[in-house]
C-alpha positions as CSV (number, residue, x, y, z in Angstrom):
1,M,70.3,-23.9,-23.3
2,T,67.0,-22.0,-22.7
3,A,64.0,-24.2,-23.2
4,L,62.2,-23.3,-26.4
5,P,58.4,-23.3,-26.6
6,V,57.0,-26.1,-28.8
7,P,54.9,-24.6,-31.6
8,R,51.2,-25.7,-31.6
9,H,51.5,-27.7,-34.9
10,L,54.4,-29.7,-33.4
11,A,52.4,-30.3,-30.2
12,R,49.5,-31.6,-32.3
13,A,52.0,-33.9,-34.1
14,G,53.1,-35.5,-30.9
15,F,56.0,-33.3,-29.8
16,E,55.6,-32.5,-26.1
17,S,59.1,-31.2,-26.3
18,L,61.8,-30.9,-28.9
19,P,63.7,-34.2,-29.6
20,S,66.6,-34.8,-27.3
21,L,68.9,-35.4,-30.2
22,I,68.2,-31.8,-31.4
23,V,68.3,-30.2,-28.0
24,S,71.6,-31.8,-27.2
25,R,73.2,-30.1,-30.2
26,G,72.5,-26.6,-28.8
27,E,70.2,-23.7,-29.1
28,E,71.1,-23.0,-32.7
29,A,70.1,-26.5,-33.7
30,A,66.9,-26.2,-31.7
31,W,65.9,-23.0,-33.4
32,R,66.7,-24.5,-36.8
33,F,64.5,-27.4,-36.1
34,V,61.6,-25.1,-35.1
35,E,62.1,-23.0,-38.2
36,F,61.8,-26.1,-40.4
37,F,58.2,-26.5,-39.4
38,T,57.4,-22.8,-39.2
39,A,59.3,-20.8,-41.9
40,N,60.0,-23.7,-44.3
41,I,56.7,-25.6,-44.5
42,R,53.7,-23.4,-45.2
43,N,51.0,-25.9,-45.8
44,A,49.3,-26.9,-42.5
45,N,48.5,-30.4,-43.6
46,T,52.1,-31.0,-44.7
47,R,53.3,-29.6,-41.3
48,R,51.1,-32.1,-39.4
49,A,52.1,-35.1,-41.6
50,Y,55.9,-34.3,-41.5
51,G,55.7,-33.5,-37.8
52,R,54.3,-37.0,-37.1
53,A,56.9,-38.6,-39.4
54,V,59.8,-36.7,-37.8
55,S,58.5,-37.4,-34.3
56,D,58.3,-41.1,-35.1
57,F,61.8,-41.1,-36.5
58,F,63.4,-39.5,-33.4
59,A,61.4,-41.7,-31.1
60,W,62.7,-44.8,-33.0
61,C,66.3,-43.4,-32.7
62,S,65.9,-43.0,-29.0
63,D,64.7,-46.6,-28.7
64,K,67.8,-47.7,-30.6
65,H,70.0,-45.8,-28.1
66,I,71.2,-43.2,-30.6
67,H,72.3,-40.2,-28.6
68,A,73.9,-37.8,-31.1
69,L,73.0,-36.6,-34.6
70,E,76.4,-37.8,-35.8
71,Q,75.3,-41.3,-35.0
72,I,72.5,-41.1,-37.6
73,T,74.1,-42.6,-40.7
74,P,72.5,-43.8,-44.0
75,T,72.5,-47.3,-42.6
76,V,70.4,-46.1,-39.6
77,V,67.9,-44.3,-41.8
78,A,67.7,-47.3,-44.1
79,A,67.0,-49.6,-41.1
80,Y,64.3,-47.2,-40.0
81,I,62.6,-47.2,-43.4
82,E,62.9,-51.0,-43.6
83,Q,61.2,-51.3,-40.2
84,R,58.5,-48.8,-41.2
85,G,57.8,-50.8,-44.3
86,M,56.7,-53.8,-42.2
87,T,53.8,-52.0,-40.7
88,L,52.9,-49.1,-43.0
89,A,51.7,-48.7,-46.5
90,K,54.3,-47.8,-49.2
91,P,53.1,-44.2,-49.7
92,T,53.3,-43.6,-46.0
93,V,56.8,-44.9,-45.8
94,K,57.8,-42.7,-48.7
95,Q,56.3,-39.7,-47.0
96,H,58.3,-40.6,-43.8
97,L,61.5,-40.8,-45.7
98,A,60.7,-37.5,-47.5
99,A,60.2,-35.8,-44.1
100,V,63.4,-37.0,-42.7
101,R,65.3,-36.2,-45.8
102,M,63.9,-32.6,-46.0
103,L,64.6,-32.0,-42.3
104,F,68.3,-33.0,-42.7
105,D,68.6,-30.9,-45.8
106,W,67.4,-28.0,-43.7
107,L,69.9,-28.8,-41.0
108,V,72.7,-29.1,-43.5
109,T,72.0,-25.7,-45.0
110,G,71.8,-24.3,-41.5
111,Q,75.3,-25.8,-40.7
112,V,73.9,-28.0,-37.9
113,V,75.2,-31.2,-39.5
114,P,77.7,-31.6,-42.3
115,T,75.8,-34.1,-44.5
116,N,72.3,-35.6,-45.0
117,P,72.2,-39.2,-43.9
118,A,68.9,-39.8,-45.7
119,H,70.1,-38.5,-49.0
120,S,71.2,-41.8,-50.4
121,V,68.5,-43.9,-48.9
122,R,65.9,-45.2,-51.3
123,G,62.3,-45.7,-50.4
124,P,60.0,-48.5,-51.5
125,K,58.9,-48.6,-55.1
126,H,55.3,-47.4,-55.5
127,V,53.7,-46.8,-58.9
128,V,50.1,-45.4,-58.9
129,K,48.1,-45.6,-62.2
130,K,44.7,-45.1,-60.7
131,G,43.7,-43.2,-57.6
132,K,42.0,-44.8,-54.6
133,T,39.6,-42.0,-53.8
134,P,36.1,-43.4,-53.8
135,I,33.8,-41.6,-56.3
136,L,30.1,-41.4,-56.9
137,T,28.2,-42.0,-60.1
138,K,26.3,-39.1,-61.6
139,E,23.1,-40.6,-60.4
140,E,24.4,-40.9,-56.8
141,T,25.7,-37.4,-56.8
142,R,22.4,-36.0,-58.0
143,A,20.5,-38.1,-55.4
144,L,22.8,-36.7,-52.7
145,L,22.3,-33.1,-53.7
146,D,18.5,-33.6,-54.1
147,S,18.3,-35.2,-50.7
148,I,19.5,-32.0,-48.9
149,D,16.6,-29.9,-47.6
150,P,16.9,-26.4,-49.3
151,G,14.4,-25.0,-46.8
152,T,17.1,-24.2,-44.2
153,V,20.2,-22.1,-44.3
154,I,22.2,-25.1,-43.2
155,G,20.8,-27.2,-46.0
156,L,21.6,-24.5,-48.6
157,R,25.1,-24.2,-47.2
158,D,25.8,-27.9,-47.3
159,R,24.4,-28.3,-50.9
160,A,26.5,-25.3,-52.1
161,L,29.6,-26.6,-50.5
162,I,29.3,-30.1,-52.0
163,A,28.4,-28.6,-55.4
164,A,31.4,-26.3,-55.3
165,M,33.8,-29.2,-55.1
166,V,31.9,-31.2,-57.8
167,Y,31.5,-28.4,-60.4
168,S,34.9,-26.7,-59.9
169,F,37.1,-29.7,-59.1
170,A,38.3,-27.7,-56.1
171,R,40.1,-29.2,-53.1
172,I,38.2,-29.0,-49.9
173,G,40.8,-26.7,-48.3
174,A,40.5,-24.2,-51.2
175,V,36.7,-24.1,-50.9
176,L,36.7,-23.7,-47.2
177,A,39.2,-20.8,-47.5
178,M,36.9,-18.8,-49.7
179,K,35.6,-15.5,-48.6
180,V,32.3,-14.1,-49.8
181,E,34.2,-11.9,-52.2
182,D,35.7,-14.9,-53.8
183,Y,32.4,-15.6,-55.5
184,Y,32.3,-12.7,-57.9
185,P,30.8,-11.5,-61.3
186,Q,32.9,-11.1,-64.4
187,G,31.1,-10.1,-67.6
188,K,27.8,-12.0,-67.7
189,R,29.0,-15.0,-65.6
190,W,30.1,-15.5,-62.0
191,W,33.4,-16.9,-61.1
192,L,35.1,-18.7,-58.1
193,R,38.5,-17.4,-56.8
194,L,40.3,-20.4,-55.2
195,H,43.4,-20.2,-53.2
196,E,45.2,-23.4,-53.9
197,K,48.3,-25.1,-52.4
198,G,51.5,-23.1,-52.5
199,G,49.6,-19.8,-52.4
200,K,48.4,-20.1,-56.0
201,R,45.3,-18.1,-57.0
202,H,43.1,-20.1,-59.3
203,D,40.0,-18.6,-61.0
204,V,37.3,-20.9,-62.3
205,P,34.0,-20.0,-64.2
206,C,31.0,-20.9,-62.1
207,H,28.8,-23.7,-63.5
208,H,25.2,-22.5,-63.8
209,I,23.9,-25.1,-61.3
210,L,26.5,-24.1,-58.8
211,E,25.6,-20.5,-59.4
212,Q,22.0,-21.2,-58.5
213,Y,23.1,-23.0,-55.3
214,L,25.5,-20.3,-54.2
215,D,23.0,-17.5,-54.9
216,A,20.3,-19.3,-52.9
217,Y,22.7,-19.8,-50.0
218,A,24.1,-16.3,-50.0
219,D,20.5,-14.8,-50.2
220,A,19.2,-16.9,-47.3
221,A,22.3,-16.2,-45.1
222,N,22.5,-12.5,-46.0
223,L,26.1,-12.8,-47.0
224,W,26.4,-10.4,-49.9
225,D,27.5,-7.4,-47.8
226,E,30.1,-9.3,-45.8
227,K,32.7,-9.4,-48.6
228,K,35.7,-10.2,-46.3
229,A,33.9,-12.8,-44.2
230,P,34.2,-16.6,-44.7
231,L,31.7,-18.0,-47.3
232,F,31.2,-21.4,-45.6
233,R,30.6,-21.1,-41.9
234,T,30.0,-23.2,-38.9
235,I,26.7,-23.6,-37.1
236,T,25.7,-21.6,-34.0
237,A,23.0,-22.4,-31.4
238,A,22.1,-18.7,-31.2
239,P,18.4,-18.1,-32.2
240,G,17.7,-16.2,-35.4
241,R,21.2,-16.7,-36.9
242,P,22.1,-20.3,-37.7
243,L,25.7,-19.6,-38.8
244,T,28.7,-18.2,-36.9
245,D,31.3,-15.9,-38.3
246,Q,33.9,-18.7,-38.3
247,P,34.9,-20.8,-41.3
248,M,34.2,-24.5,-41.3
249,S,37.2,-26.8,-40.8
250,Q,37.9,-29.8,-42.9
251,S,36.7,-32.1,-40.1
252,D,33.5,-30.1,-40.0
253,A,33.0,-30.7,-43.7
254,W,33.9,-34.4,-43.4
255,R,31.3,-34.9,-40.7
256,M,28.7,-33.1,-42.7
257,I,29.4,-35.1,-45.8
258,R,29.2,-38.4,-43.9
259,R,25.9,-37.3,-42.4
260,R,24.4,-36.3,-45.7
261,S,25.6,-39.4,-47.5
262,N,24.1,-41.6,-44.8
263,T,20.8,-39.8,-45.1
264,A,20.8,-40.2,-48.9
265,G,21.4,-43.9,-48.5
266,I,24.8,-43.9,-50.1
267,E,26.8,-46.9,-49.0
268,T,30.2,-45.9,-50.5
269,E,32.6,-44.6,-47.9
270,I,33.1,-41.2,-49.3
271,G,35.1,-38.2,-48.1
272,C,35.8,-34.6,-49.0
273,H,38.0,-35.6,-51.9
274,T,35.3,-37.8,-53.4
275,F,33.6,-34.8,-55.1
276,R,36.8,-33.5,-56.8
277,A,37.3,-37.0,-58.3
278,T,33.6,-37.3,-59.1
279,G,33.5,-34.0,-60.9
280,I,36.6,-34.8,-63.0
281,T,35.3,-38.3,-63.9
282,A,31.8,-36.9,-65.0
283,Y,33.6,-34.2,-67.1
284,L,35.7,-36.8,-68.9
285,E,32.7,-39.1,-69.4
286,N,31.0,-36.2,-71.1
287,G,33.8,-35.7,-73.7
288,G,36.1,-33.4,-71.7
289,T,39.9,-33.7,-72.2
290,I,42.6,-34.5,-69.7
291,E,44.3,-31.3,-70.6
292,N,41.3,-29.1,-69.8
293,A,40.5,-31.1,-66.7
294,Q,44.1,-30.5,-65.5
295,A,43.6,-26.7,-66.1
296,I,40.3,-26.6,-64.2
297,A,41.7,-28.7,-61.3
298,A,44.9,-26.6,-61.2
299,H,47.1,-29.8,-61.3
300,E,50.8,-29.4,-62.0
301,S,50.8,-32.5,-64.1
302,P,48.3,-34.3,-66.3
303,R,49.4,-37.6,-64.7
304,T,47.9,-36.3,-61.4
305,T,44.6,-35.6,-63.2
306,K,44.7,-39.0,-64.8
307,L,44.5,-40.6,-61.3
308,Y,41.0,-39.2,-61.0
309,D,39.9,-40.6,-64.4
310,R,37.6,-43.5,-63.7
311,T,35.9,-43.6,-67.1
312,S,37.5,-47.0,-67.8
313,D,35.8,-48.6,-64.8
314,E,32.5,-49.1,-66.7
315,I,34.4,-50.5,-69.7
316,T,36.1,-53.0,-67.5
317,L,32.9,-54.0,-65.8
318,D,31.2,-54.5,-69.2
319,E,34.0,-56.7,-70.3
320,V,34.0,-58.8,-67.2
321,E,30.3,-59.4,-67.6
322,R,31.1,-61.1,-70.9
323,I,32.5,-64.0,-68.9
324,M,29.5,-66.3,-69.1
325,I,30.0,-69.7,-67.5
């Protein structure tokens, strides 16, 4: 068959070439495999994660001298999942199984293979009642925001970006995808237009503090007339204009957050998702409801929102301190 180019996201996931088990099945199977990651999976983060999982699975099959797709049976998949469970966390193992299962579903519907060998394989039991995302207290969050110098465009950008996640419960990906026009007036208030996972548009009223931060940033960076341009941009070395025309990436935001937290003297190992969890917890501590937090955060289920609820942490700590010996 004619060699197919490897898509960039597959190359980043470790695919220097298509798996030999797929290639040996013919060009139709190869194209179906490529389409799984291009046409079927739209989220870039999911593509990368599933690409790594599928790459690991086919590498494992190669090590076990499996040379044809027909040799991959439920027993083979179960053995792979069992082996993964010895070195990886349960959520990661479940994700690997989900990736393999979805790929074979796609191959079945494309008539590449007759059945899905991963369909009957069960993953490890994993029940999560409380999220592991580290959060900040209200005092730490305020100290972090106040530690950022508002005398520079970069400082105003960083302060507005962090505040956008705190005050709107937005995912970092949704905030970084915002255009200037996605911060817009409606009536007497300003709103944020967020483009969430799955292509969903989600509009959130802008908190008055966030409004102040965004206005100060947009004024200093002269953004108001660039409606279609990215709102949060990378830094340039060019004199007179500290920002480029390119949007920040998630790794850019993570490095900025780590730098700012270190400067503020925050010892907690925080990341981009910290501010979403921090905002939800602060809202619930102030009398907000899980149902409304779910609506603001655009969660599909209140159980997901509940993972961000750390209001019980203080109660637990108070009770523990009653143990006087």
